[in-house]
N, C-alpha and C positions, 0 to 999 in steps of 0.2 A: 504494500500500500504506500502511495506517495505521501510524504510528510510535508505539511505546509505550516505557516504561522498566520495568526489572525489577531487583530486588535480586540481585546475584550474589556478594556477600561481606559479612560482618559482622565487626566487631572491637571491642575495648574496652581500656581501660587504667585502672588504679587506682594511687594512690600506695602505697608499701610500708607506711605507718603505719596499721595496722588498729586502731581504737580502740573497744574494747567499752564498753558502758554503764558497767560497773564502773570502767574506767579513766577515762572521761569524768567520772564522779561524783567520782573522786579529784582530777582536775585542776581541776574547778570548785570543790571544797572549798578548794583552795589560794587561790582568789580570793574565798572567803567566800560562795560560792553553794551552797545546799543543794538537792539533788535525789536521786533514787534510780533504780535500774534498774527497779523495779516501777512507779514513776510514769511513766517514759519509755515502757515497753512498753505499759502500759495505755492511754495516750492516743494513741500513735503506731504501735505495732507495731515500732518500731526497736530493734534489739539491738546494732548496731555501725555504724560508718561509717569511711571512709578519709579521712585528712587529709594534705594536701600540706605539704611543708616549705617554708620561705621561698624556696628557690631553684627550686622547681617552679612553672611557669606553665601557664596553660591551653593554650598552643601546644605545650608538651612532651607533655602527656597526649593532646592531639588528634593529634599526629604518631604517637605509639605506637599509638593506636587505628586510625589510617588505615593504617599499615603492616600491622597485623593483618588488616584488611579486604582489603587488596590481596593479601596472602598467601593468605587463604581463597579469594579469587576466582581466583587464579593469574594475576594481572595485575601489571604494573610501573607505577611512578609515572609514567613517560613516556607511558603509555596514557591518562592522565587529562587532560581538557580543561576541567574545572570543579571548583572546591573551594568549598564553602559551609560555614562554621563558625557554628553557633548558640551564642552565649555572652553572658552578662551580666557576665562577669569577664574581659575581654580583657587581653592583656599590656600594651597601650599604648592611648592615645587614638587614635593611628594610627601606623603602618599597621595594617591589619586583622590579626586573628589568622590568618585564612585565608592571607594573603600570607606570614606567618611559617611556616606549615605547608608551603606551597608551596616556600619556600626550603629548609626542612629535608629535604623529600623529594627535592630536586634536580629539581623539576618547574618548567617555565617556559613562559609564553606563553598559557596558558589563563586563563579568568576566575577570580578568587578574591575573595571578599568575605564579610563577616559578616552574620548576621541577629540582631537583638536583639528577641526576643519572650519573654524570660525562660523560664519552665518550659515554655511551648508552642513554644519556639524550634526544636526539632528537627523538629516537625511542619510548622511554617512553612517550614523549609529543605527538607524532603522535597517539599512541594508545589511549591516554587519550582524545584527541580532537575528534577522530573518535567515541569513545564511547559516548561522550557528544552530538555529532551531531546525532548519531543514536537514542538516547533516547529523542531527541527534546529539550535538554537543551541549544543548540546553533544551529545556522544555517550557520554561516560563521566564520571560525577560522584561525587566523594567528598562525602558529606553527614555532617557531624560535629557532635555536641553535646559541648561541653567546658566544665567549670567548676572554679574554685577558690573556691567560695562561702565557705569558711572565712575568706577575707580580708575579707569585708564583714559578718561577724557580730559582734554585741555580746555578748561572752562574759560579761557580767553580767546578760543577759536570759535567764532560764531558759526562757521561753516560746518562744524562737526558736533559741537556740544549740544545743540538743540535736537539732534537726530535720534539719540539713543535713550533707552530705559533699561530697567532691571526686571527680572522675573524668571519663572521656570514653568515648563510644561512637561508632561510625562504621558506615556502610553504603556500599557501592559500587553505584551505579546504572548500568545500561548500556542503551543503545538496543536495542530488540527489536521483532520483528514480532508477538510474542505479549504480551498484557496482563500486566503485573506489578502496577503501581500501577493499581488499578481506579477509584478515586475519591478526591477530597479536598475538604475544605471548611475555610475559615478564617474566624474572626470576632474581633471585639474590641469593647469598650465602655469608652471612656476615662472615663466618668462614675464608674467604680469604681477609678480610679487610686490612691486613697488607702488602699485596704485592704491593699495589698501593694506596697512600694516601697523604694527606697534613694534618698532625696530629696536628693542632694548632687551637686556638680560642682566642677570646678577652674576658678578664675579668678585670674589674676595670681599663680600659684604657690601659692595657698591653696585649701583646701577650703571651699566655700560650701555651707551646709546640712549635712545629716548623711550621712556615708559608710557608715552602718550600715543593715542591713535592718530594716524595721519591718513588722508584720503584725497585722491584726485577724483572729485565727484563726477565730472563729465566722462572720464574714462571708465569709471565703474558703471555708470548708467548705460553707456553704449554697449559694453561687453555683457553686462547682466541681462539686458533685454534679448540680446542675440542668443546667448547660451541657454537661457530659460526656455525660449521657443524651441531650440534644437533638441534639448534633452527631454522636454515634454513630449514632443513628437516621437522621439526615439523610444521612450518607455511605452507610449500608447501602441506603437507598432509592435514592440516586443510582446505585448499582451494581446495583440490583435483586437484592440478595442477602438472602434471609430470614435473620433472626437465628439460626434453627435451623442454618443452614449455616456460621455463624461458628465457627471452630475455637479462636481465641484472642483475647482482649482484652488489650492491653498499654497500660495508661494511665500517665500521669505518676505516678511513685512518690512522692507527697507524704506520705501518711498512710494506714495500712491501713484506717481507718474510711471514708475517701473511696472507696477501692477497693471495699470491701464494699458501701457504699451505692450506688455507681454500678452494680454488677452487679445488685443487687436492683431498682433502678429500670428497668433494661433488660430484666429478666426473664431474665438470663443465669446459667447454672450457675456458682457461684463457683469450681468446679474448672477453668473455662476462663479464669480471670484469672491472668496471670503476675504474681507478687508478688516483688519484690526489695527493697522498702523496708526489710525487716528486716536485710538484709545491707549495703546501700549508703546508707541514709537517703535524704534528698531531695537529689539531685544536679542539680536544676534541668534545664537543657536536655540534660544527659547521661543523665537517668534512663531515658527510653524506649529509646534505642539500647543502653544498658548491659543493660537487661532483655531486649531482643530478642536480643542476642549471647549472653547466658547461656542463654536458652531454646533457641537454635539449637544451641549447642555441647553442651548436655546431652541433646539429642535430642527435646525436647518439640515444638519447632516444626520441621516437616518440609516437604519440597517438595510443592507442590500444595495446602497448607493456606491457609485464609483468615485473615489476621491484621489486627485493627483496632488501629491505633496512635493514641493520644489524648494531647493535651497541654493543659494549662491553667495559667495563671499571671498574674503581674503585667501590668497593662495597662489593664483586665483583658483578657487575650487567651486564645483557645482555638481548637482545631481538631482534625481527625482525618484520617487517611489509611488507606484500606483496600488491602491488598496481597495478592496471591496469591504465595506463596513459590515461588521457583525452586530449582534445585539448588545452594544455597550450601553451603560446606564448614564 
């Protein structure tokens, strides 16, 4: 019998500090940085974001999201034998954030590791977990995207600091004899590493290079729209699913213009695109699972529907996973 994986639960977590554009404008003004709600909305579609306090780490948000996914699936932490956390803002150099989540959940013995593919990290983690379940290396996997990107932002750079937020999203994958994850494809092109990066590291107790995010916005936009279109079509073709039968597209929530342009290039009805960037801003690896959980819980995404998850980000890395939703709660 062929072995597959399917999503049986979703969950998410956000810090309590919801910062509207108006509040962010006020905070930036205190630093001598001028911007406006109109400027932010027009260029990004973002209206608010959630920012973690200094005592909240990626593992804390990841654990909350994981517990919500377990509760939705009606499973216990002891049932899980694989935890993968996609993050670019881990708690430590090591151990992995996944091991910290495992400890917090009271789960032990299964595999636990992080994936670092920036904003495409959750899609990379999903494809990895699916492969491990299909080959019998795992039976039930928590796949989590968690970020505290506010820690690596230059709050004097108006072009980047208004774009990002903090949060976590999770899914619980379980082995099944019926297909849930239908197809996935992952790609990267390191020649473009310079257009989106945080080019610093720790050496001898000091930061070498820059610990702050830098981005060439125009280059990222152009490349992101192109590769999201290509990988979306590639995954649909691999699953032999006509685009007309796709119910929802949930791309990485970077910028509403990227979402709109991707839908146009794919010939997809914009009404089929789940958009949460206005509520969460860009939460990097957390953005896709956050959007999925929101759409599941508000009733848009339903059992039996086909959902295309797409990620794109620094590396430059990108990928997509096509799923048929099961009866998640």
